[in-house]
All heavy atoms as a GROMACS GRO file, in nm:
protein
  596
    1MET      N    1  11.797   3.543   5.155
    1MET     CA    2  11.827   3.678   5.114
    1MET      C    3  11.977   3.687   5.096
    1MET      O    4  12.054   3.627   5.170
    1MET     CB    5  11.769   3.771   5.220
    1MET     CG    6  11.848   3.884   5.268
    1MET     SD    7  11.776   3.989   5.399
    1MET     CE    8  11.647   3.898   5.475
    2TYR      N    9  12.016   3.762   4.995
    2TYR     CA   10  12.158   3.782   4.971
    2TYR      C   11  12.176   3.916   4.900
    2TYR      O   12  12.080   3.976   4.852
    2TYR     CB   13  12.218   3.668   4.889
    2TYR     CG   14  12.156   3.647   4.753
    2TYR    CD1   15  12.210   3.707   4.640
    2TYR    CD2   16  12.042   3.567   4.737
    2TYR    CE1   17  12.154   3.688   4.516
    2TYR    CE2   18  11.985   3.548   4.613
    2TYR     CZ   19  12.040   3.609   4.503
    2TYR     OH   20  11.984   3.592   4.379
    3LEU      N   21  12.299   3.963   4.900
    3LEU     CA   22  12.332   4.087   4.831
    3LEU      C   23  12.389   4.056   4.694
    3LEU      O   24  12.476   3.970   4.679
    3LEU     CB   25  12.436   4.166   4.911
    3LEU     CG   26  12.387   4.238   5.034
    3LEU    CD1   27  12.504   4.294   5.114
    3LEU    CD2   28  12.291   4.350   4.998
    4GLU      N   29  12.337   4.126   4.593
    4GLU     CA   30  12.389   4.113   4.457
    4GLU      C   31  12.412   4.253   4.403
    4GLU      O   32  12.316   4.329   4.386
    4GLU     CB   33  12.290   4.036   4.369
    4GLU     CG   34  12.343   4.009   4.231
    4GLU     CD   35  12.250   3.921   4.151
    4GLU    OE1   36  12.235   3.803   4.187
    4GLU    OE2   37  12.191   3.973   4.055
    5ASN      N   38  12.537   4.289   4.385
    5ASN     CA   39  12.573   4.424   4.339
    5ASN      C   40  12.515   4.532   4.429
    5ASN      O   41  12.463   4.633   4.383
    5ASN     CB   42  12.529   4.446   4.194
    5ASN     CG   43  12.597   4.352   4.099
    5ASN    OD1   44  12.714   4.320   4.114
    5ASN    ND2   45  12.523   4.304   3.999
    6GLY      N   46  12.516   4.506   4.560
    6GLY     CA   47  12.467   4.603   4.657
    6GLY      C   48  12.316   4.606   4.674
    6GLY      O   49  12.265   4.690   4.748
    7THR      N   50  12.244   4.517   4.606
    7THR     CA   51  12.099   4.513   4.615
    7THR      C   52  12.056   4.387   4.690
    7THR      O   53  12.106   4.278   4.662
    7THR     CB   54  12.036   4.510   4.474
    7THR    OG1   55  12.077   4.628   4.403
    7THR    CG2   56  11.886   4.504   4.479
    8LEU      N   57  11.964   4.403   4.784
    8LEU     CA   58  11.911   4.287   4.855
    8LEU      C   59  11.820   4.207   4.762
    8LEU      O   60  11.734   4.264   4.694
    8LEU     CB   61  11.829   4.331   4.978
    8LEU     CG   62  11.910   4.371   5.100
    8LEU    CD1   63  11.819   4.434   5.204
    8LEU    CD2   64  11.981   4.252   5.159
    9VAL      N   65  11.839   4.078   4.758
    9VAL     CA   66  11.757   3.988   4.677
    9VAL      C   67  11.688   3.892   4.773
    9VAL      O   68  11.753   3.830   4.858
    9VAL     CB   69  11.843   3.911   4.574
    9VAL    CG1   70  11.757   3.816   4.493
    9VAL    CG2   71  11.918   4.008   4.485
   10TYR      N   72  11.557   3.880   4.761
   10TYR     CA   73  11.477   3.797   4.851
   10TYR      C   74  11.427   3.672   4.780
   10TYR      O   75  11.392   3.677   4.663
   10TYR     CB   76  11.358   3.875   4.904
   10TYR     CG   77  11.396   3.997   4.984
   10TYR    CD1   78  11.403   4.122   4.924
   10TYR    CD2   79  11.426   3.986   5.118
   10TYR    CE1   80  11.440   4.234   4.997
   10TYR    CE2   81  11.462   4.097   5.192
   10TYR     CZ   82  11.469   4.221   5.131
   10TYR     OH   83  11.505   4.331   5.204
   11SER      N   84  11.417   3.563   4.855
   11SER     CA   85  11.361   3.438   4.803
   11SER      C   86  11.220   3.422   4.860
   11SER      O   87  11.182   3.493   4.954
   11SER     CB   88  11.448   3.320   4.846
   11SER     OG   89  11.430   3.297   4.985
   12PRO      N   90  11.143   3.328   4.806
   12PRO     CA   91  11.013   3.300   4.866
   12PRO      C   92  11.024   3.263   5.015
   12PRO      O   93  10.937   3.301   5.094
   12PRO     CB   94  10.960   3.182   4.783
   12PRO     CG   95  11.025   3.201   4.650
   12PRO     CD   96  11.164   3.253   4.682
   13SER      N   97  11.129   3.195   5.053
   13SER     CA   98  11.148   3.160   5.194
   13SER      C   99  11.166   3.286   5.280
   13SER      O  100  11.121   3.290   5.394
   13SER     CB  101  11.270   3.069   5.213
   13SER     OG  102  11.247   2.945   5.153
   14ASP      N  103  11.231   3.387   5.224
   14ASP     CA  104  11.248   3.512   5.298
   14ASP      C  105  11.113   3.580   5.322
   14ASP      O  106  11.090   3.636   5.430
   14ASP     CB  107  11.340   3.608   5.222
   14ASP     CG  108  11.482   3.554   5.211
   14ASP    OD1  109  11.531   3.494   5.309
   14ASP    OD2  110  11.543   3.573   5.104
   15ILE      N  111  11.026   3.575   5.224
   15ILE     CA  112  10.892   3.633   5.240
   15ILE      C  113  10.814   3.556   5.345
   15ILE      O  114  10.746   3.614   5.430
   15ILE     CB  115  10.816   3.633   5.104
   15ILE    CG1  116  10.896   3.705   4.996
   15ILE    CG2  117  10.676   3.692   5.121
   15ILE    CD1  118  10.934   3.848   5.027
   16THR      N  119  10.825   3.424   5.342
   16THR     CA  120  10.758   3.341   5.443
   16THR      C  121  10.810   3.373   5.583
   16THR      O  122  10.732   3.385   5.677
   16THR     CB  123  10.779   3.191   5.412
   16THR    OG1  124  10.725   3.165   5.282
   16THR    CG2  125  10.712   3.102   5.513
   17THR      N  126  10.941   3.389   5.594
   17THR     CA  127  10.999   3.426   5.724
   17THR      C  128  10.943   3.558   5.772
   17THR      O  129  10.904   3.572   5.888
   17THR     CB  130  11.153   3.435   5.714
   17THR    OG1  131  11.204   3.307   5.678
   17THR    CG2  132  11.215   3.480   5.845
   18PHE      N  133  10.935   3.657   5.682
   18PHE     CA  134  10.882   3.788   5.720
   18PHE      C  135  10.737   3.778   5.764
   18PHE      O  136  10.697   3.841   5.864
   18PHE     CB  137  10.897   3.888   5.606
   18PHE     CG  138  10.842   4.023   5.641
   18PHE    CD1  139  10.917   4.111   5.718
   18PHE    CD2  140  10.716   4.062   5.599
   18PHE    CE1  141  10.867   4.236   5.752
   18PHE    CE2  142  10.665   4.186   5.633
   18PHE     CZ  143  10.740   4.273   5.709
   19MET      N  144  10.657   3.700   5.693
   19MET     CA  145  10.516   3.687   5.728
   19MET      C  146  10.499   3.621   5.865
   19MET      O  147  10.409   3.656   5.941
   19MET     CB  148  10.440   3.607   5.621
   19MET     CG  149  10.435   3.677   5.487
   19MET     SD  150  10.356   3.839   5.490
   19MET     CE  151  10.189   3.795   5.530
   20ALA      N  152  10.586   3.526   5.895
   20ALA     CA  153  10.578   3.457   6.024
   20ALA      C  154  10.635   3.542   6.137
   20ALA      O  155  10.585   3.540   6.249
   20ALA     CB  156  10.651   3.324   6.017
   21SER      N  157  10.742   3.617   6.107
   21SER     CA  158  10.808   3.695   6.210
   21SER      C  159  10.891   3.807   6.148
   21SER      O  160  11.004   3.783   6.105
   21SER     CB  161  10.899   3.606   6.295
   21SER     OG  162  10.977   3.684   6.383
   22PRO      N  163  10.836   3.928   6.142
   22PRO     CA  164  10.916   4.038   6.089
   22PRO      C  165  11.049   4.054   6.164
   22PRO      O  166  11.151   4.087   6.104
   22PRO     CB  167  10.826   4.160   6.108
   22PRO     CG  168  10.687   4.104   6.103
   22PRO     CD  169  10.699   3.969   6.171
   23PHE      N  170  11.050   4.026   6.294
   23PHE     CA  171  11.173   4.037   6.372
   23PHE      C  172  11.279   3.940   6.320
   23PHE      O  173  11.395   3.978   6.302
   23PHE     CB  174  11.146   4.010   6.519
   23PHE     CG  175  11.270   4.014   6.604
   23PHE    CD1  176  11.329   4.134   6.637
   23PHE    CD2  177  11.330   3.897   6.648
   23PHE    CE1  178  11.445   4.139   6.714
   23PHE    CE2  179  11.445   3.900   6.725
   23PHE     CZ  180  11.503   4.021   6.757
   24ALA      N  181  11.239   3.816   6.294
   24ALA     CA  182  11.334   3.717   6.241
   24ALA      C  183  11.390   3.762   6.106
   24ALA      O  184  11.509   3.747   6.078
   24ALA     CB  185  11.268   3.580   6.229
   25SER      N  186  11.304   3.820   6.025
   25SER     CA  187  11.348   3.869   5.894
   25SER      C  188  11.450   3.982   5.910
   25SER      O  189  11.553   3.985   5.842
   25SER     CB  190  11.227   3.916   5.815
   25SER     OG  191  11.265   3.960   5.687
   26TRP      N  192  11.424   4.076   6.001
   26TRP     CA  193  11.517   4.185   6.025
   26TRP      C  194  11.649   4.134   6.082
   26TRP      O  195  11.756   4.186   6.049
   26TRP     CB  196  11.456   4.290   6.117
   26TRP     CG  197  11.365   4.382   6.044
   26TRP    CD1  198  11.229   4.385   6.051
   26TRP    CD2  199  11.401   4.484   5.951
   26TRP    NE1  200  11.180   4.482   5.967
   26TRP    CE2  201  11.283   4.544   5.905
   26TRP    CE3  202  11.523   4.529   5.902
   26TRP    CZ2  203  11.284   4.648   5.812
   26TRP    CZ3  204  11.523   4.633   5.810
   26TRP    CH2  205  11.404   4.692   5.766
   27MET      N  206  11.643   4.032   6.164
   27MET     CA  207  11.766   3.975   6.219
   27MET      C  208  11.849   3.911   6.108
   27MET      O  209  11.972   3.924   6.108
   27MET     CB  210  11.735   3.874   6.330
   27MET     CG  211  11.678   3.936   6.455
   27MET     SD  212  11.783   4.065   6.528
   27MET     CE  213  11.922   3.969   6.581
   28GLU      N  214  11.786   3.843   6.014
   28GLU     CA  215  11.860   3.785   5.902
   28GLU      C  216  11.927   3.895   5.819
   28GLU      O  217  12.041   3.881   5.776
   28GLU     CB  218  11.767   3.702   5.814
   28GLU     CG  219  11.726   3.572   5.879
   28GLU     CD  220  11.637   3.486   5.790
   28GLU    OE1  221  11.611   3.524   5.674
   28GLU    OE2  222  11.591   3.382   5.839
   29ARG      N  223  11.855   4.005   5.803
   29ARG     CA  224  11.914   4.117   5.728
   29ARG      C  225  12.030   4.178   5.806
   29ARG      O  226  12.133   4.214   5.746
   29ARG     CB  227  11.806   4.222   5.700
   29ARG     CG  228  11.858   4.336   5.617
   29ARG     CD  229  11.749   4.430   5.577
   29ARG     NE  230  11.806   4.544   5.506
   29ARG     CZ  231  11.733   4.640   5.453
   29ARG    NH1  232  11.602   4.636   5.461
   29ARG    NH2  233  11.791   4.740   5.393
   30LEU      N  234  12.016   4.190   5.935
   30LEU     CA  235  12.125   4.243   6.019
   30LEU      C  236  12.251   4.158   6.003
   30LEU      O  237  12.360   4.211   5.985
   30LEU     CB  238  12.082   4.247   6.166
   30LEU     CG  239  12.189   4.289   6.265
   30LEU    CD1  240  12.217   4.438   6.254
   30LEU    CD2  241  12.147   4.254   6.406
   31VAL      N  242  12.235   4.027   6.009
   31VAL     CA  243  12.348   3.936   5.994
   31VAL      C  244  12.414   3.954   5.857
   31VAL      O  245  12.536   3.954   5.845
   31VAL     CB  246  12.304   3.790   6.015
   31VAL    CG1  247  12.413   3.692   5.975
   31VAL    CG2  248  12.261   3.767   6.159
   32LEU      N  249  12.332   3.972   5.754
   32LEU     CA  250  12.384   3.989   5.619
   32LEU      C  251  12.460   4.120   5.603
   32LEU      O  252  12.570   4.123   5.548
   32LEU     CB  253  12.269   3.983   5.518
   32LEU     CG  254  12.305   3.999   5.372
   32LEU    CD1  255  12.389   3.882   5.325
   32LEU    CD2  256  12.179   4.010   5.288
   33GLU      N  257  12.402   4.228   5.652
   33GLU     CA  258  12.461   4.360   5.630
   33GLU      C  259  12.567   4.400   5.734
   33GLU      O  260  12.657   4.477   5.703
   33GLU     CB  261  12.352   4.466   5.626
   33GLU     CG  262  12.261   4.449   5.504
   33GLU     CD  263  12.157   4.558   5.493
   33GLU    OE1  264  12.086   4.585   5.593
   33GLU    OE2  265  12.148   4.616   5.384
   34TYR      N  266  12.555   4.348   5.855
   34TYR     CA  267  12.648   4.385   5.963
   34TYR      C  268  12.691   4.261   6.040
   34TYR      O  269  12.659   4.246   6.158
   34TYR     CB  270  12.582   4.486   6.059
   34TYR     CG  271  12.531   4.609   5.990
   34TYR    CD1  272  12.397   4.623   5.957
   34TYR    CD2  273  12.618   4.711   5.955
   34TYR    CE1  274  12.350   4.736   5.893
   34TYR    CE2  275  12.572   4.825   5.890
   34TYR     CZ  276  12.437   4.836   5.860
   34TYR     OH  277  12.392   4.948   5.796
   35PRO      N  278  12.764   4.171   5.978
   35PRO     CA  279  12.798   4.045   6.044
   35PRO      C  280  12.878   4.063   6.173
   35PRO      O  281  12.864   3.983   6.265
   35PRO     CB  282  12.879   3.969   5.938
   35PRO     CG  283  12.921   4.071   5.839
   35PRO     CD  284  12.821   4.181   5.845
   36ASP      N  285  12.958   4.168   6.183
   36ASP     CA  286  13.038   4.188   6.304
   36ASP      C  287  12.954   4.235   6.423
   36ASP      O  288  12.997   4.221   6.538
   36ASP     CB  289  13.150   4.290   6.279
   36ASP     CG  290  13.252   4.240   6.178
   36ASP    OD1  291  13.263   4.116   6.163
   36ASP    OD2  292  13.318   4.323   6.116
   37ASN      N  293  12.837   4.291   6.398
   37ASN     CA  294  12.749   4.339   6.505
   37ASN      C  295  12.631   4.246   6.530
   37ASN      O  296  12.536   4.286   6.596
   37ASN     CB  297  12.697   4.479   6.470
   37ASN     CG  298  12.808   4.581   6.464
   37ASN    OD1  299  12.909   4.567   6.530
   37ASN    ND2  300  12.790   4.683   6.383
   38SER      N  301  12.636   4.127   6.476
   38SER     CA  302  12.524   4.035   6.486
   38SER      C  303  12.541   3.938   6.602
   38SER      O  304  12.654   3.901   6.636
   38SER     CB  305  12.512   3.954   6.356
   38SER     OG  306  12.496   4.041   6.248
   39PRO      N  307  12.429   3.896   6.661
   39PRO     CA  308  12.438   3.795   6.767
   39PRO      C  309  12.479   3.659   6.710
   39PRO      O  310  12.464   3.633   6.590
   39PRO     CB  311  12.296   3.789   6.823
   39PRO     CG  312  12.209   3.839   6.713
   39PRO     CD  313  12.292   3.937   6.634
   40GLU      N  314  12.530   3.574   6.795
   40GLU     CA  315  12.567   3.438   6.754
   40GLU      C  316  12.440   3.362   6.714
   40GLU      O  317  12.337   3.372   6.782
   40GLU     CB  318  12.636   3.364   6.868
   40GLU     CG  319  12.774   3.415   6.898
   40GLU     CD  320  12.872   3.386   6.786
   40GLU    OE1  321  12.867   3.276   6.728
   40GLU    OE2  322  12.953   3.476   6.756
   41PRO      N  323  12.444   3.287   6.604
   41PRO     CA  324  12.327   3.208   6.566
   41PRO      C  325  12.304   3.093   6.663
   41PRO      O  326  12.396   3.047   6.731
   41PRO     CB  327  12.362   3.156   6.426
   41PRO     CG  328  12.510   3.161   6.420
   41PRO     CD  329  12.554   3.272   6.510
   42ASP      N  330  12.179   3.048   6.668
   42ASP     CA  331  12.148   2.930   6.749
   42ASP      C  332  12.221   2.810   6.690
   42ASP      O  333  12.246   2.804   6.570
   42ASP     CB  334  11.997   2.902   6.748
   42ASP     CG  335  11.918   3.008   6.823
   42ASP    OD1  336  11.977   3.074   6.910
   42ASP    OD2  337  11.798   3.023   6.794
   43PRO      N  338  12.253   2.712   6.775
   43PRO     CA  339  12.317   2.592   6.721
   43PRO      C  340  12.224   2.520   6.623
   43PRO      O  341  12.102   2.524   6.637
   43PRO     CB  342  12.345   2.506   6.844
   43PRO     CG  343  12.272   2.568   6.957
   43PRO     CD  344  12.232   2.706   6.917
   44ALA      N  345  12.284   2.458   6.524
   44ALA     CA  346  12.206   2.385   6.423
   44ALA      C  347  12.143   2.261   6.487
   44ALA      O  348  12.198   2.202   6.580
   44ALA     CB  349  12.296   2.344   6.308
   45ASP      N  350  12.025   2.226   6.437
   45ASP     CA  351  11.963   2.102   6.482
   45ASP      C  352  11.924   2.019   6.359
   45ASP      O  353  11.908   2.073   6.249
   45ASP     CB  354  11.841   2.128   6.571
   45ASP     CG  355  11.728   2.199   6.498
   45ASP    OD1  356  11.663   2.135   6.414
   45ASP    OD2  357  11.706   2.319   6.525
   46GLU      N  358  11.912   1.892   6.378
   46GLU     CA  359  11.890   1.801   6.265
   46GLU      C  360  11.760   1.832   6.190
   46GLU      O  361  11.758   1.837   6.067
   46GLU     CB  362  11.889   1.656   6.314
   46GLU     CG  363  11.884   1.557   6.201
   46GLU     CD  364  11.895   1.413   6.248
   46GLU    OE1  365  11.941   1.391   6.362
   46GLU    OE2  366  11.858   1.323   6.171
   47LEU      N  367  11.650   1.853   6.262
   47LEU     CA  368  11.522   1.880   6.198
   47LEU      C  369  11.529   2.009   6.116
   47LEU      O  370  11.482   2.014   6.002
   47LEU     CB  371  11.409   1.890   6.301
   47LEU     CG  372  11.272   1.925   6.244
   47LEU    CD1  373  11.227   1.824   6.139
   47LEU    CD2  374  11.170   1.939   6.356
   48GLY      N  375  11.588   2.114   6.172
   48GLY     CA  376  11.601   2.239   6.098
   48GLY      C  377  11.678   2.221   5.970
   48GLY      O  378  11.643   2.278   5.866
   49GLY      N  379  11.783   2.142   5.974
   49GLY     CA  380  11.862   2.116   5.855
   49GLY      C  381  11.782   2.042   5.748
   49GLY      O  382  11.791   2.074   5.630
   50VAL      N  383  11.704   1.944   5.790
   50VAL     CA  384  11.621   1.868   5.696
   50VAL      C  385  11.517   1.960   5.633
   50VAL      O  386  11.496   1.959   5.512
   50VAL     CB  387  11.554   1.748   5.767
   50VAL    CG1  388  11.448   1.686   5.679
   50VAL    CG2  389  11.657   1.645   5.807
   51LEU      N  390  11.452   2.041   5.716
   51LEU     CA  391  11.350   2.132   5.664
   51LEU      C  392  11.410   2.235   5.569
   51LEU      O  393  11.352   2.266   5.464
   51LEU     CB  394  11.278   2.202   5.779
   51LEU     CG  395  11.192   2.113   5.867
   51LEU    CD1  396  11.137   2.191   5.984
   51LEU    CD2  397  11.080   2.048   5.788
   52GLN      N  398  11.526   2.287   5.602
   52GLN     CA  399  11.593   2.382   5.514
   52GLN      C  400  11.626   2.318   5.380
   52GLN      O  401  11.601   2.376   5.275
   52GLN     CB  402  11.719   2.436   5.580
   52GLN     CG  403  11.792   2.537   5.492
   52GLN     CD  404  11.921   2.584   5.555
   52GLN    OE1  405  11.986   2.512   5.630
   52GLN    NE2  406  11.959   2.707   5.526
   53GLN      N  407  11.680   2.198   5.384
   53GLN     CA  408  11.715   2.129   5.260
   53GLN      C  409  11.592   2.103   5.173
   53GLN      O  410  11.595   2.123   5.052
   53GLN     CB  411  11.788   1.998   5.291
   53GLN     CG  412  11.842   1.928   5.168
   53GLN     CD  413  11.942   2.014   5.092
   53GLN    OE1  414  12.018   2.091   5.149
   53GLN    NE2  415  11.940   2.003   4.961
   54ARG      N  416  11.483   2.061   5.236
   54ARG     CA  417  11.359   2.037   5.161
   54ARG      C  418  11.307   2.166   5.098
   54ARG      O  419  11.260   2.166   4.984
   54ARG     CB  420  11.252   1.976   5.252
   54ARG     CG  421  11.279   1.836   5.304
   54ARG     CD  422  11.266   1.730   5.196
   54ARG     NE  423  11.140   1.728   5.129
   54ARG     CZ  424  11.036   1.653   5.162
   54ARG    NH1  425  11.043   1.569   5.263
   54ARG    NH2  426  10.924   1.659   5.093
   55GLY      N  427  11.317   2.276   5.171
   55GLY     CA  428  11.273   2.405   5.116
   55GLY      C  429  11.356   2.448   4.998
   55GLY      O  430  11.304   2.496   4.896
   56LEU      N  431  11.487   2.430   5.008
   56LEU     CA  432  11.575   2.465   4.896
   56LEU      C  433  11.548   2.378   4.774
   56LEU      O  434  11.548   2.426   4.660
   56LEU     CB  435  11.721   2.453   4.939
   56LEU     CG  436  11.767   2.555   5.044
   56LEU    CD1  437  11.907   2.519   5.094
   56LEU    CD2  438  11.760   2.696   4.991
   57GLN      N  439  11.521   2.249   4.796
   57GLN     CA  440  11.487   2.160   4.686
   57GLN      C  441  11.356   2.203   4.619
   57GLN      O  442  11.344   2.203   4.497
   57GLN     CB  443  11.475   2.015   4.736
   57GLN     CG  444  11.606   1.952   4.772
   57GLN     CD  445  11.588   1.817   4.840
   57GLN    OE1  446  11.478   1.779   4.881
   57GLN    NE2  447  11.698   1.743   4.853
   58HIS      N  448  11.259   2.241   4.702
   58HIS     CA  449  11.130   2.286   4.649
   58HIS      C  450  11.148   2.411   4.563
   58HIS      O  451  11.093   2.420   4.453
   58HIS     CB  452  11.033   2.314   4.764
   58HIS     CG  453  10.905   2.379   4.720
   58HIS    ND1  454  10.808   2.310   4.653
   58HIS    CD2  455  10.863   2.508   4.731
   58HIS    CE1  456  10.708   2.394   4.626
   58HIS    NE2  457  10.740   2.514   4.673
   59GLU      N  458  11.225   2.508   4.613
   59GLU     CA  459  11.247   2.630   4.537
   59GLU      C  460  11.319   2.601   4.405
   59GLU      O  461  11.284   2.658   4.301
   59GLU     CB  462  11.326   2.731   4.620
   59GLU     CG  463  11.244   2.790   4.733
   59GLU     CD  464  11.321   2.889   4.818
   59GLU    OE1  465  11.434   2.925   4.780
   59GLU    OE2  466  11.268   2.928   4.922
   60ALA      N  467  11.417   2.514   4.406
   60ALA     CA  468  11.489   2.479   4.283
   60ALA      C  469  11.395   2.410   4.184
   60ALA      O  470  11.399   2.438   4.064
   60ALA     CB  471  11.608   2.388   4.315
   61HIS      N  472  11.309   2.323   4.235
   61HIS     CA  473  11.211   2.254   4.150
   61HIS      C  474  11.114   2.355   4.087
   61HIS      O  475  11.086   2.348   3.967
   61HIS     CB  476  11.135   2.150   4.231
   61HIS     CG  477  11.028   2.081   4.154
   61HIS    ND1  478  11.054   1.987   4.059
   61HIS    CD2  479  10.894   2.094   4.158
   61HIS    CE1  480  10.941   1.944   4.006
   61HIS    NE2  481  10.842   2.008   4.066
   62GLN      N  482  11.065   2.450   4.167
   62GLN     CA  483  10.972   2.550   4.115
   62GLN      C  484  11.040   2.637   4.009
   62GLN      O  485  10.981   2.667   3.906
   62GLN     CB  486  10.918   2.638   4.228
   62GLN     CG  487  10.817   2.569   4.316
   62GLN     CD  488  10.696   2.523   4.238
   62GLN    OE1  489  10.673   2.404   4.222
   62GLN    NE2  490  10.618   2.616   4.188
   63LEU      N  491  11.163   2.677   4.035
   63LEU     CA  492  11.237   2.757   3.938
   63LEU      C  493  11.251   2.680   3.806
   63LEU      O  494  11.228   2.736   3.698
   63LEU     CB  495  11.374   2.795   3.992
   63LEU     CG  496  11.465   2.873   3.897
   63LEU    CD1  497  11.399   3.004   3.854
   63LEU    CD2  498  11.599   2.898   3.961
   64GLN      N  499  11.284   2.553   3.815
   64GLN     CA  500  11.298   2.471   3.694
   64GLN      C  501  11.165   2.463   3.618
   64GLN      O  502  11.163   2.474   3.496
   64GLN     CB  503  11.347   2.331   3.730
   64GLN     CG  504  11.376   2.245   3.609
   64GLN     CD  505  11.482   2.304   3.518
   64GLN    OE1  506  11.580   2.361   3.564
   64GLN    NE2  507  11.462   2.293   3.388
   65ARG      N  508  11.054   2.447   3.690
   65ARG     CA  509  10.922   2.442   3.626
   65ARG      C  510  10.893   2.573   3.553
   65ARG      O  511  10.842   2.573   3.442
   65ARG     CB  512  10.813   2.414   3.729
   65ARG     CG  513  10.812   2.269   3.775
   65ARG     CD  514  10.698   2.239   3.870
   65ARG     NE  515  10.572   2.269   3.805
   65ARG     CZ  516  10.461   2.306   3.870
   65ARG    NH1  517  10.462   2.319   4.001
   65ARG    NH2  518  10.349   2.330   3.806
   66PHE      N  519  10.924   2.687   3.618
   66PHE     CA  520  10.899   2.815   3.555
   66PHE      C  521  10.984   2.831   3.428
   66PHE      O  522  10.935   2.879   3.326
   66PHE     CB  523  10.929   2.931   3.650
   66PHE     CG  524  10.832   2.942   3.766
   66PHE    CD1  525  10.876   2.987   3.888
   66PHE    CD2  526  10.699   2.910   3.752
   66PHE    CE1  527  10.789   2.999   3.996
   66PHE    CE2  528  10.610   2.920   3.857
   66PHE     CZ  529  10.656   2.966   3.980
   67LEU      N  530  11.109   2.791   3.436
   67LEU     CA  531  11.196   2.800   3.318
   67LEU      C  532  11.145   2.712   3.206
   67LEU      O  533  11.147   2.752   3.088
   67LEU     CB  534  11.339   2.764   3.356
   67LEU     CG  535  11.410   2.862   3.451
   67LEU    CD1  536  11.544   2.806   3.494
   67LEU    CD2  537  11.424   2.999   3.387
   68GLU      N  538  11.097   2.592   3.238
   68GLU     CA  539  11.042   2.502   3.137
   68GLU      C  540  10.917   2.559   3.072
   68GLU      O  541  10.886   2.528   2.958
   68GLU     CB  542  11.013   2.365   3.199
   68GLU     CG  543  11.139   2.288   3.231
   68GLU     CD  544  11.111   2.163   3.313
   68GLU    OE1  545  10.993   2.136   3.347
   68GLU    OE2  546  11.209   2.091   3.346
   69GLN      N  547  10.845   2.643   3.146
   69GLN     CA  548  10.724   2.705   3.092
   69GLN      C  549  10.755   2.832   3.013
   69GLN      O  550  10.666   2.898   2.961
   69GLN     CB  551  10.627   2.738   3.206
   69GLN     CG  552  10.570   2.616   3.274
   69GLN     CD  553  10.486   2.650   3.395
   69GLN    OE1  554  10.451   2.765   3.418
   69GLN    NE2  555  10.454   2.550   3.475
   70GLY      N  556  10.882   2.866   3.005
   70GLY     CA  557  10.922   2.981   2.925
   70GLY      C  558  10.939   3.111   3.000
   70GLY      O  559  10.966   3.214   2.941
   71PHE      N  560  10.922   3.106   3.130
   71PHE     CA  561  10.944   3.227   3.209
   71PHE      C  562  11.094   3.246   3.226
   71PHE      O  563  11.162   3.162   3.283
   71PHE     CB  564  10.877   3.218   3.347
   71PHE     CG  565  10.728   3.208   3.340
   71PHE    CD1  566  10.663   3.087   3.362
   71PHE    CD2  567  10.652   3.320   3.311
   71PHE    CE1  568  10.526   3.077   3.356
   71PHE    CE2  569  10.514   3.312   3.304
   71PHE     CZ  570  10.450   3.190   3.326
   72THR      N  571  11.146   3.357   3.178
   72THR     CA  572  11.292   3.378   3.185
   72THR      C  573  11.333   3.485   3.285
   72THR      O  574  11.450   3.496   3.316
   72THR     CB  575  11.346   3.417   3.046
   72THR    OG1  576  11.279   3.535   3.003
   72THR    CG2  577  11.326   3.305   2.947
   73ASP      N  578  11.239   3.564   3.336
   73ASP     CA  579  11.274   3.670   3.429
   73ASP      C  580  11.279   3.622   3.573
   73ASP      O  581  11.303   3.700   3.663
   73ASP     CB  582  11.173   3.785   3.420
   73ASP     CG  583  11.183   3.859   3.288
   73ASP    OD1  584  11.292   3.855   3.228
   73ASP    OD2  585  11.086   3.920   3.247
   74CYS      N  586  11.261   3.493   3.598
   74CYS     CA  587  11.260   3.443   3.736
   74CYS      C  588  11.397   3.391   3.779
   74CYS      O  589  11.416   3.353   3.892
   74CYS     CB  590  11.153   3.336   3.755
   74CYS     SG  591  11.174   3.192   3.648
   75ALA      N  592  11.492   3.387   3.690
   75ALA     CA  593  11.624   3.336   3.726
   75ALA      C  594  11.719   3.447   3.764
   75ALA      O  595  11.703   3.559   3.731
   75ALA     CB  596  11.683   3.256   3.611
   0.00000   0.00000   0.00000
């Protein structure tokens, strides 16, 4: 999730996070909108980093597939 011109933009991973844990999703939003009032993040771990990277690669691959199929509103 990120802010673009004051609007929250969600990724498929953000929806998955919300489905698994609405609290985790709200905490991510809190960090985004109020970084000074947010708790310290957990320390990074190797497995989490690998899983995050794989998820980002998957999303980029899916976006490329959609663009190749002529879908232009997904970018």
